[in-house]
N, C-alpha and C positions, 0 to 999 in steps of 0.2 A: 428456539435457537436462532441467534443472529450472527451474521458475519462480522468479524472483528475489524475495527478501523485500525489503520497503521498508527504508530507512535509519532510524536512530534519530531523526533530525530529522523525517522524514516521519511516523514513528509518534507522536511527541509532538504534532504538529499534528493528526493524525487523531483522537487521543484528545480534544483540545480541541474538535474539530468534531463529536464524537458517534459516531465509528465504533464499532459494537457487534456485529460479527459474530464467530463462533467461529473461532479460529485455533489452530495447533499451536505457535507460537513467540511469544516476547515479548522485550522488552528490559527489563532492570532499570534502576534510576535511574542506575547507573554506565555505561550504554550497552552492557553485555555482552549478547550475543544468547544466548538459551537456547531450546532446542527439544526436542521429544520424542524425537528420535533418541538423545539421551543417556539417556533413560529405558530404552529397549530394550536398551542395552548393559549395564544393571545386572542382567540376568537375570530381569526381571519375567515372570511366567507367568500363566496363568489364562484364556487365550483371549480377551482383550479386543482389540477392534479399535481401530486408531489413532483413528478418529473419536470414540470414547468419551473420548479424552483432550483433545479440542479444548475451548477455554475462551475466554470473553470476558475477557481480562485488563484491559480498560478499564472493567469493571463498577462499580468503586468509585472515585469521583473523587479520593480522597486516597491511593489505592494508588500505590506507586512502580513498578508494572509497566506496560508499554505493549504492547498487542497489536501483533504484527508480521505482518500479512497479506502475501500475495504482491502484487506490483505489479498483477497482473491482477485479483485480488479487490478491491483498493481502487479500481481503475479501474471495475469493474462496480458497486461500491457508489455511486460518484459518479454514474454513469450512471442507475442505477435509483432511488436515493434522493434525488438532488439535481438530476436532469435536466441533468447536465453531461457532455459528450463530450470526452474527451482524445484528440486525433488526432495520430498520429506520422507524419511523412513524411520521405522521403529526397530530398536535392537531387541535382542532376546531378553534383556533385563528391563524392558519396557521404558526406556528413555528414547529420546528423539534426536535425530541429526539431519543435516541437509547436505545436498550436493548440487552444484550448478553445472549444467551442460550447455555447450554451444549446439543448438539443434541441427544446424546444417552439416556439421561434421561428426556429431555424436561424441566429441571430445569432452572429457570432464575438465572443467576450468578451475573448480574449487571444491574442496571437501572440508566440511566443518571439523575442527579439531576438538571442539567442545560438544557435549551432549546436553540436551535440554529436558526439563520435566514435562513440558506439554508440546503438542504439535504446533500450537500458535506461537510459542516462544521460538521454536526452531524456524518456523516460517518467517517471523519478523526479522531475525538475524540474517536468514537466507536472502530476504528481499534487500536488506541493506548491502550485503555483499554483492548481490546481483547488480544493484545500482552502481556500485563502485567499479564494476567491470565495463561500464559504458564509457567510452572515450569521448 
């Protein structure tokens, strides 16, 4: 089981909102996902650890690359840097929805009007809406 990377749409929005953490994957301007798993298949040697290849692809504002963190890393960044909690819950009929809370006040800022078939779908849209809350 692996943690899901955010979509290109979410990556663009995260870059606009200042996401600056080191990641191992990125999107290029044509939405193609690139990650370091491709680097390892080229026979690179030298004892480098994967962490040494992590990079902030959002570092330069005019760059055509967009950092592609995992959903959980972006969720943590929203929580720790912007005081926003994206909460996912399941309904009795087994579909998923999300709510966004301002942690310092406990106030709900947003409740999803739609329901989603998977936890990851709900989280992806929740992350987008959370990013939109950042001024």
